[in-house]
All heavy atoms as TSV, in Angstrom:
chain	resi	resn	atom	element	x	y	z
A	1	MET	N	N	108.776	45.777	-117.945
A	1	MET	CA	C	108.675	45.633	-119.489
A	1	MET	C	C	107.898	46.770	-120.050
A	1	MET	O	O	108.127	47.217	-121.074
A	1	MET	CB	C	108.282	44.251	-119.760
A	1	MET	CG	C	109.362	43.205	-119.485
A	1	MET	SD	S	110.875	43.580	-120.250
A	1	MET	CE	C	110.553	43.239	-121.903
A	2	GLY	N	N	106.607	47.028	-119.326
A	2	GLY	CA	C	105.718	47.883	-119.889
A	2	GLY	C	C	106.218	49.270	-119.800
A	2	GLY	O	O	106.017	50.133	-120.771
A	3	LEU	N	N	106.965	49.711	-118.758
A	3	LEU	CA	C	107.519	50.855	-118.598
A	3	LEU	C	C	108.679	51.158	-119.780
A	3	LEU	O	O	108.732	52.242	-120.332
A	3	LEU	CB	C	108.174	51.221	-117.340
A	3	LEU	CG	C	108.419	52.597	-116.889
A	3	LEU	CD1	C	107.303	53.447	-117.023
A	3	LEU	CD2	C	108.930	52.611	-115.407
A	4	LEU	N	N	109.426	50.051	-119.972
A	4	LEU	CA	C	110.449	50.126	-121.020
A	4	LEU	C	C	109.777	50.326	-122.367
A	4	LEU	O	O	110.319	51.112	-123.132
A	4	LEU	CB	C	111.320	48.858	-120.994
A	4	LEU	CG	C	112.353	48.750	-122.080
A	4	LEU	CD1	C	113.343	49.818	-121.982
A	4	LEU	CD2	C	113.014	47.319	-122.037
A	5	GLY	N	N	108.759	49.603	-122.627
A	5	GLY	CA	C	108.025	49.748	-123.866
A	5	GLY	C	C	107.470	51.178	-124.068
A	5	GLY	O	O	107.477	51.749	-125.196
A	6	LEU	N	N	106.982	51.753	-123.023
A	6	LEU	CA	C	106.490	53.106	-123.031
A	6	LEU	C	C	107.609	54.195	-123.385
A	6	LEU	O	O	107.371	55.011	-124.123
A	6	LEU	CB	C	105.742	53.538	-121.744
A	6	LEU	CG	C	105.223	54.905	-121.630
A	6	LEU	CD1	C	104.051	55.056	-122.554
A	6	LEU	CD2	C	104.834	55.272	-120.277
A	7	MET	N	N	108.783	53.883	-122.807
A	7	MET	CA	C	109.895	54.801	-123.042
A	7	MET	C	C	110.337	54.653	-124.541
A	7	MET	O	O	110.734	55.707	-125.113
A	7	MET	CB	C	111.102	54.438	-122.128
A	7	MET	CG	C	110.854	54.813	-120.696
A	7	MET	SD	S	110.505	56.652	-120.439
A	7	MET	CE	C	109.828	56.592	-118.843
A	8	LEU	N	N	110.304	53.505	-125.024
A	8	LEU	CA	C	110.688	53.337	-126.423
A	8	LEU	C	C	109.619	54.022	-127.272
A	8	LEU	O	O	109.958	54.531	-128.339
A	8	LEU	CB	C	110.786	51.855	-126.740
A	8	LEU	CG	C	111.951	51.077	-126.144
A	8	LEU	CD1	C	111.974	49.656	-126.448
A	8	LEU	CD2	C	113.300	51.724	-126.638
A	9	ALA	N	N	108.376	53.801	-126.977
A	9	ALA	CA	C	107.323	54.514	-127.815
A	9	ALA	C	C	107.328	56.046	-127.735
A	9	ALA	O	O	106.847	56.685	-128.614
A	9	ALA	CB	C	105.915	53.990	-127.176
A	10	SER	N	N	107.906	56.428	-126.598
A	10	SER	CA	C	107.960	57.961	-126.488
A	10	SER	C	C	108.919	58.637	-127.531
A	10	SER	O	O	108.836	59.830	-127.820
A	10	SER	CB	C	108.329	58.334	-125.108
A	10	SER	OG	O	109.760	58.133	-124.682
A	11	HIS	N	N	109.892	57.832	-128.091
A	11	HIS	CA	C	110.807	58.236	-129.132
A	11	HIS	C	C	109.981	58.397	-130.501
A	11	HIS	O	O	110.522	59.146	-131.306
A	11	HIS	CB	C	112.001	57.385	-129.230
A	11	HIS	CG	C	112.857	57.487	-128.019
A	11	HIS	ND1	N	113.599	58.609	-127.787
A	11	HIS	CD2	C	113.023	56.588	-127.095
A	11	HIS	CE1	C	114.219	58.383	-126.593
A	11	HIS	NE2	N	113.990	57.078	-126.116
A	12	LEU	N	N	108.864	57.537	-130.579
A	12	LEU	CA	C	108.213	57.583	-131.831
A	12	LEU	C	C	106.956	58.581	-131.851
A	12	LEU	O	O	106.574	58.990	-132.945
A	12	LEU	CB	C	107.854	56.201	-132.228
A	12	LEU	CG	C	108.984	55.188	-132.320
A	12	LEU	CD1	C	108.369	53.859	-132.514
A	12	LEU	CD2	C	109.811	55.507	-133.429
A	13	ALA	N	N	106.395	58.720	-130.700
A	13	ALA	CA	C	105.094	59.406	-130.633
A	13	ALA	C	C	105.083	60.347	-129.353
A	13	ALA	O	O	106.004	60.157	-128.364
A	13	ALA	CB	C	103.940	58.632	-130.622
A	14	THR	N	N	104.316	61.304	-129.245
A	14	THR	CA	C	104.075	62.137	-128.059
A	14	THR	C	C	103.511	61.321	-126.994
A	14	THR	O	O	102.374	60.790	-127.250
A	14	THR	CB	C	103.347	63.341	-128.444
A	14	THR	OG1	O	103.989	64.093	-129.434
A	14	THR	CG2	C	103.240	64.254	-127.215
A	15	VAL	N	N	103.938	61.286	-125.875
A	15	VAL	CA	C	103.413	60.563	-124.710
A	15	VAL	C	C	103.119	61.520	-123.561
A	15	VAL	O	O	103.958	62.412	-123.367
A	15	VAL	CB	C	104.451	59.459	-124.264
A	15	VAL	CG1	C	103.894	58.761	-123.022
A	15	VAL	CG2	C	104.760	58.506	-125.330
A	16	SER	N	N	101.995	61.490	-123.016
A	16	SER	CA	C	101.525	62.267	-121.844
A	16	SER	C	C	102.567	62.196	-120.706
A	16	SER	O	O	103.233	61.133	-120.483
A	16	SER	CB	C	100.331	61.896	-121.292
A	16	SER	OG	O	99.861	62.557	-120.169
A	17	SER	N	N	102.712	63.152	-119.922
A	17	SER	CA	C	103.677	63.225	-118.902
A	17	SER	C	C	103.214	62.337	-117.702
A	17	SER	O	O	104.095	61.792	-116.827
A	17	SER	CB	C	103.876	64.619	-118.274
A	17	SER	OG	O	102.673	65.097	-117.758
A	18	THR	N	N	101.962	61.987	-117.616
A	18	THR	CA	C	101.375	61.079	-116.559
A	18	THR	C	C	101.497	59.581	-117.120
A	18	THR	O	O	101.208	58.727	-116.170
A	18	THR	CB	C	99.914	61.410	-116.210
A	18	THR	OG1	O	99.175	61.200	-117.458
A	18	THR	CG2	C	99.865	62.844	-115.753
A	19	ALA	N	N	101.815	59.343	-118.232
A	19	ALA	CA	C	101.809	57.913	-118.770
A	19	ALA	C	C	102.943	57.070	-118.044
A	19	ALA	O	O	102.594	55.935	-117.723
A	19	ALA	CB	C	102.025	57.876	-120.249
A	20	PRO	N	N	104.186	57.515	-117.629
A	20	PRO	CA	C	105.076	56.624	-117.056
A	20	PRO	C	C	104.635	56.319	-115.626
A	20	PRO	O	O	104.732	55.147	-115.167
A	20	PRO	CB	C	106.366	57.475	-116.940
A	20	PRO	CG	C	106.290	58.393	-118.154
A	20	PRO	CD	C	104.778	58.795	-118.237
A	21	SER	N	N	104.025	57.252	-114.946
A	21	SER	CA	C	103.448	56.932	-113.576
A	21	SER	C	C	102.339	56.046	-113.618
A	21	SER	O	O	102.240	55.110	-112.855
A	21	SER	CB	C	102.999	58.326	-112.865
A	21	SER	OG	O	104.107	59.206	-112.612
A	22	LEU	N	N	101.425	56.181	-114.514
A	22	LEU	CA	C	100.389	55.292	-114.752
A	22	LEU	C	C	100.797	53.836	-115.108
A	22	LEU	O	O	100.353	52.912	-114.579
A	22	LEU	CB	C	99.278	55.801	-115.845
A	22	LEU	CG	C	98.153	54.991	-116.086
A	22	LEU	CD1	C	97.300	54.962	-114.737
A	22	LEU	CD2	C	97.244	55.582	-117.207
A	23	ALA	N	N	101.780	53.799	-116.006
A	23	ALA	CA	C	102.386	52.387	-116.415
A	23	ALA	C	C	102.929	51.625	-115.235
A	23	ALA	O	O	102.747	50.485	-114.993
A	23	ALA	CB	C	103.258	52.660	-117.483
A	24	LEU	N	N	103.646	52.533	-114.376
A	24	LEU	CA	C	104.238	51.940	-113.297
A	24	LEU	C	C	103.272	51.436	-112.198
A	24	LEU	O	O	103.480	50.314	-111.718
A	24	LEU	CB	C	105.224	52.913	-112.494
A	24	LEU	CG	C	106.002	52.454	-111.362
A	24	LEU	CD1	C	106.902	51.292	-111.722
A	24	LEU	CD2	C	106.816	53.600	-110.789
A	25	MET	N	N	102.196	52.181	-112.004
A	25	MET	CA	C	101.141	51.760	-110.986
A	25	MET	C	C	100.342	50.567	-111.581
A	25	MET	O	O	100.127	49.635	-110.759
A	25	MET	CB	C	100.260	52.918	-110.814
A	25	MET	CG	C	100.755	53.979	-109.955
A	25	MET	SD	S	99.541	55.218	-109.420
A	25	MET	CE	C	99.270	56.147	-110.999
A	26	VAL	N	N	100.120	50.448	-112.851
A	26	VAL	CA	C	99.320	49.403	-113.305
A	26	VAL	C	C	100.356	48.126	-113.274
A	26	VAL	O	O	99.839	47.040	-112.886
A	26	VAL	CB	C	98.929	49.646	-114.879
A	26	VAL	CG1	C	98.473	48.298	-115.471
A	26	VAL	CG2	C	97.896	50.702	-114.831
A	27	GLY	N	N	101.623	48.349	-113.609
A	27	GLY	CA	C	102.555	47.125	-113.477
A	27	GLY	C	C	102.690	46.549	-112.148
A	27	GLY	O	O	102.672	45.493	-111.976
A	28	LEU	N	N	102.747	47.457	-111.214
A	28	LEU	CA	C	102.872	47.070	-109.766
A	28	LEU	C	C	101.569	46.323	-109.380
A	28	LEU	O	O	101.626	45.373	-108.577
A	28	LEU	CB	C	103.170	48.279	-108.781
A	28	LEU	CG	C	104.546	48.706	-108.922
A	28	LEU	CD1	C	104.632	50.118	-108.089
A	28	LEU	CD2	C	105.551	47.880	-108.506
A	29	ALA	N	N	100.445	46.862	-109.837
A	29	ALA	CA	C	99.069	46.334	-109.448
A	29	ALA	C	C	99.037	44.926	-109.987
A	29	ALA	O	O	98.598	43.928	-109.315
A	29	ALA	CB	C	97.941	47.215	-109.858
A	30	VAL	N	N	99.507	44.740	-111.190
A	30	VAL	CA	C	99.284	43.444	-111.842
A	30	VAL	C	C	100.338	42.413	-111.164
A	30	VAL	O	O	99.896	41.283	-110.908
A	30	VAL	CB	C	99.615	43.510	-113.398
A	30	VAL	CG1	C	99.855	42.158	-113.946
A	30	VAL	CG2	C	98.509	44.212	-114.147
A	31	GLY	N	N	101.565	42.827	-110.821
A	31	GLY	CA	C	102.499	42.007	-110.086
A	31	GLY	C	C	101.945	41.613	-108.718
A	31	GLY	O	O	102.048	40.471	-108.276
A	32	LEU	N	N	101.320	42.479	-107.972
A	32	LEU	CA	C	100.873	42.233	-106.717
A	32	LEU	C	C	99.630	41.242	-106.836
A	32	LEU	O	O	99.565	40.298	-106.004
A	32	LEU	CB	C	100.339	43.535	-105.985
A	32	LEU	CG	C	99.729	43.376	-104.763
A	32	LEU	CD1	C	100.742	42.821	-103.636
A	32	LEU	CD2	C	99.307	44.697	-104.141
A	33	ASP	N	N	98.723	41.445	-107.677
A	33	ASP	CA	C	97.545	40.699	-107.981
A	33	ASP	C	C	98.060	39.206	-108.291
A	33	ASP	O	O	97.512	38.224	-107.712
A	33	ASP	CB	C	96.754	41.159	-109.132
A	33	ASP	CG	C	95.372	40.407	-109.190
A	33	ASP	OD1	O	94.835	40.049	-108.085
A	33	ASP	OD2	O	94.983	40.238	-110.368
A	34	TYR	N	N	99.069	39.104	-109.120
A	34	TYR	CA	C	99.617	37.731	-109.545
A	34	TYR	C	C	100.185	37.132	-108.309
A	34	TYR	O	O	99.993	35.862	-108.123
A	34	TYR	CB	C	100.526	37.836	-110.606
A	34	TYR	CG	C	101.004	36.497	-111.170
A	34	TYR	CD1	C	100.048	35.722	-111.893
A	34	TYR	CD2	C	102.297	36.004	-110.965
A	34	TYR	CE1	C	100.455	34.538	-112.409
A	34	TYR	CE2	C	102.801	34.784	-111.496
A	34	TYR	CZ	C	101.884	34.053	-112.153
A	34	TYR	OH	O	102.190	32.926	-112.636
A	35	ALA	N	N	100.873	37.791	-107.391
A	35	ALA	CA	C	101.458	37.308	-106.252
A	35	ALA	C	C	100.529	36.714	-105.240
A	35	ALA	O	O	100.664	35.569	-104.685
A	35	ALA	CB	C	102.479	38.297	-105.590
A	36	LEU	N	N	99.469	37.514	-105.142
A	36	LEU	CA	C	98.270	37.166	-104.196
A	36	LEU	C	C	97.639	35.803	-104.733
A	36	LEU	O	O	97.217	34.936	-104.023
A	36	LEU	CB	C	97.366	38.135	-103.969
A	36	LEU	CG	C	97.852	39.473	-103.246
A	36	LEU	CD1	C	96.862	40.488	-103.260
A	36	LEU	CD2	C	98.081	38.965	-101.806
A	37	PHE	N	N	97.463	35.681	-106.130
A	37	PHE	CA	C	96.929	34.617	-106.740
A	37	PHE	C	C	97.794	33.292	-106.470
A	37	PHE	O	O	97.172	32.317	-106.120
A	37	PHE	CB	C	96.701	34.778	-108.201
A	37	PHE	CG	C	96.298	33.613	-109.000
A	37	PHE	CD1	C	95.042	33.014	-108.901
A	37	PHE	CD2	C	97.287	33.044	-109.843
A	37	PHE	CE1	C	94.710	31.906	-109.558
A	37	PHE	CE2	C	96.966	31.898	-110.522
A	37	PHE	CZ	C	95.598	31.260	-110.313
A	38	ILE	N	N	99.102	33.420	-106.623
A	38	ILE	CA	C	99.959	32.328	-106.405
A	38	ILE	C	C	99.866	31.986	-104.935
A	38	ILE	O	O	99.909	30.700	-104.662
A	38	ILE	CB	C	101.423	32.701	-106.855
A	38	ILE	CG1	C	101.460	32.872	-108.364
A	38	ILE	CG2	C	102.306	31.516	-106.483
A	38	ILE	CD1	C	101.108	31.754	-109.284
A	39	GLY	N	N	99.924	32.887	-104.088
A	39	GLY	CA	C	99.881	32.647	-102.669
A	39	GLY	C	C	98.567	31.961	-102.153
A	39	GLY	O	O	98.618	30.904	-101.459
A	40	SER	N	N	97.480	32.305	-102.821
A	40	SER	CA	C	96.187	31.710	-102.453
A	40	SER	C	C	96.071	30.337	-103.021
A	40	SER	O	O	95.567	29.351	-102.389
A	40	SER	CB	C	95.132	32.661	-103.106
A	40	SER	OG	O	93.877	31.996	-102.959
A	41	ARG	N	N	96.578	30.054	-104.230
A	41	ARG	CA	C	96.602	28.717	-104.729
A	41	ARG	C	C	97.473	27.804	-103.885
A	41	ARG	O	O	96.997	26.665	-103.594
A	41	ARG	CB	C	97.043	28.766	-106.246
A	41	ARG	CG	C	97.115	27.358	-106.724
A	41	ARG	CD	C	97.393	27.319	-108.298
A	41	ARG	NE	N	96.151	27.635	-108.972
A	41	ARG	CZ	C	96.139	27.464	-110.282
A	41	ARG	NH1	N	97.171	27.111	-111.010
A	41	ARG	NH2	N	95.080	27.941	-110.920
A	42	HIS	N	N	98.568	28.297	-103.457
A	42	HIS	CA	C	99.504	27.503	-102.665
A	42	HIS	C	C	98.785	27.064	-101.375
A	42	HIS	O	O	98.845	25.902	-100.921
A	42	HIS	CB	C	100.783	28.230	-102.449
A	42	HIS	CG	C	101.797	27.429	-101.605
A	42	HIS	ND1	N	102.284	26.279	-102.088
A	42	HIS	CD2	C	102.318	27.752	-100.431
A	42	HIS	CE1	C	103.114	25.772	-101.087
A	42	HIS	NE2	N	103.107	26.664	-99.964
A	43	ARG	N	N	98.165	28.083	-100.687
A	43	ARG	CA	C	97.447	27.695	-99.502
A	43	ARG	C	C	96.434	26.789	-99.689
A	43	ARG	O	O	96.116	25.906	-98.841
A	43	ARG	CB	C	96.901	29.014	-98.873
A	43	ARG	CG	C	98.054	29.893	-98.302
A	43	ARG	CD	C	97.550	31.085	-97.642
A	43	ARG	NE	N	96.724	30.713	-96.523
A	43	ARG	CZ	C	96.112	31.527	-95.603
A	43	ARG	NH1	N	96.154	32.810	-95.900
A	43	ARG	NH2	N	95.417	31.028	-94.704
A	44	ALA	N	N	95.689	26.853	-100.722
A	44	ALA	CA	C	94.579	25.971	-101.015
A	44	ALA	C	C	95.063	24.600	-101.250
A	44	ALA	O	O	94.470	23.543	-100.805
A	44	ALA	CB	C	93.800	26.546	-102.338
A	45	GLN	N	N	96.189	24.490	-102.020
A	45	GLN	CA	C	96.835	23.050	-102.183
A	45	GLN	C	C	97.341	22.573	-100.887
A	45	GLN	O	O	97.138	21.315	-100.643
A	45	GLN	CB	C	97.894	23.273	-103.296
A	45	GLN	CG	C	97.459	23.427	-104.558
A	45	GLN	CD	C	98.478	23.627	-105.659
A	45	GLN	OE1	O	99.689	23.970	-105.367
A	45	GLN	NE2	N	98.207	23.591	-106.903
A	46	LEU	N	N	97.874	23.277	-100.044
A	46	LEU	CA	C	98.308	22.814	-98.817
A	46	LEU	C	C	97.084	22.325	-97.848
A	46	LEU	O	O	97.096	21.353	-97.247
A	46	LEU	CB	C	99.110	23.803	-97.977
A	46	LEU	CG	C	100.446	24.248	-98.508
A	46	LEU	CD1	C	101.100	25.289	-97.650
A	46	LEU	CD2	C	101.412	22.981	-98.549
A	47	ALA	N	N	95.952	23.159	-97.995
A	47	ALA	CA	C	94.832	22.737	-97.271
A	47	ALA	C	C	94.221	21.441	-97.825
A	47	ALA	O	O	93.562	20.690	-97.023
A	47	ALA	CB	C	93.712	23.917	-97.300
A	48	ASP	N	N	94.407	21.110	-99.086
A	48	ASP	CA	C	93.894	19.914	-99.763
A	48	ASP	C	C	94.753	18.685	-99.406
A	48	ASP	O	O	94.555	17.643	-99.806
A	48	ASP	CB	C	93.727	20.159	-101.222
A	48	ASP	CG	C	92.565	20.955	-101.498
A	48	ASP	OD1	O	91.660	21.162	-100.717
A	48	ASP	OD2	O	92.501	21.477	-102.727
A	49	GLY	N	N	95.913	18.878	-98.703
A	49	GLY	CA	C	96.723	17.792	-98.347
A	49	GLY	C	C	98.012	17.678	-99.156
A	49	GLY	O	O	98.877	16.711	-98.973
A	50	MET	N	N	98.306	18.473	-100.114
A	50	MET	CA	C	99.601	18.483	-100.859
A	50	MET	C	C	100.748	18.833	-100.076
A	50	MET	O	O	100.565	19.746	-99.235
A	50	MET	CB	C	99.539	19.359	-102.106
A	50	MET	CG	C	100.711	19.342	-103.019
A	50	MET	SD	S	100.594	20.415	-104.537
A	50	MET	CE	C	99.619	19.396	-105.469
A	51	ALA	N	N	101.739	18.002	-100.064
A	51	ALA	CA	C	102.946	18.219	-99.265
A	51	ALA	C	C	103.676	19.415	-99.817
A	51	ALA	O	O	103.892	19.542	-101.008
A	51	ALA	CB	C	103.758	17.097	-99.140
A	52	ALA	N	N	104.249	20.261	-98.852
A	52	ALA	CA	C	105.049	21.386	-99.256
A	52	ALA	C	C	106.468	20.787	-99.501
A	52	ALA	O	O	107.013	19.995	-98.732
A	52	ALA	CB	C	105.214	22.383	-98.223
A	53	GLU	N	N	107.236	21.280	-100.606
A	53	GLU	CA	C	108.486	20.741	-100.852
A	53	GLU	C	C	109.487	21.414	-99.938
A	53	GLU	O	O	109.342	22.640	-99.665
A	53	GLU	CB	C	108.856	21.085	-102.324
A	53	GLU	CG	C	108.129	20.251	-103.307
A	53	GLU	CD	C	108.547	20.462	-104.726
A	53	GLU	OE1	O	109.788	20.779	-104.884
A	53	GLU	OE2	O	107.847	20.273	-105.642
A	54	GLY	N	N	110.456	20.650	-99.583
A	54	GLY	CA	C	111.540	21.265	-98.681
A	54	GLY	C	C	112.678	21.699	-99.476
A	54	GLY	O	O	112.583	21.849	-100.714
A	55	PRO	N	N	113.646	22.172	-98.838
A	55	PRO	CA	C	114.859	22.738	-99.514
A	55	PRO	C	C	115.560	21.743	-100.457
A	55	PRO	O	O	115.555	20.458	-100.268
A	55	PRO	CB	C	115.830	23.266	-98.481
A	55	PRO	CG	C	115.252	22.790	-97.158
A	55	PRO	CD	C	113.831	22.238	-97.403
A	56	ILE	N	N	116.118	22.151	-101.562
A	56	ILE	CA	C	116.681	21.295	-102.528
A	56	ILE	C	C	118.065	20.929	-102.011
A	56	ILE	O	O	118.878	21.647	-101.643
A	56	ILE	CB	C	116.737	21.983	-103.888
A	56	ILE	CG1	C	115.274	22.278	-104.445
A	56	ILE	CG2	C	117.506	21.092	-104.926
A	56	ILE	CD1	C	115.170	22.903	-105.707
């Protein structure tokens, strides 16, 4: 979404040539950080005794 917003903004204003790469790297870093947070919380809940749900 951030990269799409940057591309749309580039039609209205001048954007540096490194901006798309930087936006992509930041987006990937945020996604990875969030995935690690969710995994850590899940492991902590399992360690506290919460049952893992099976297939639906």
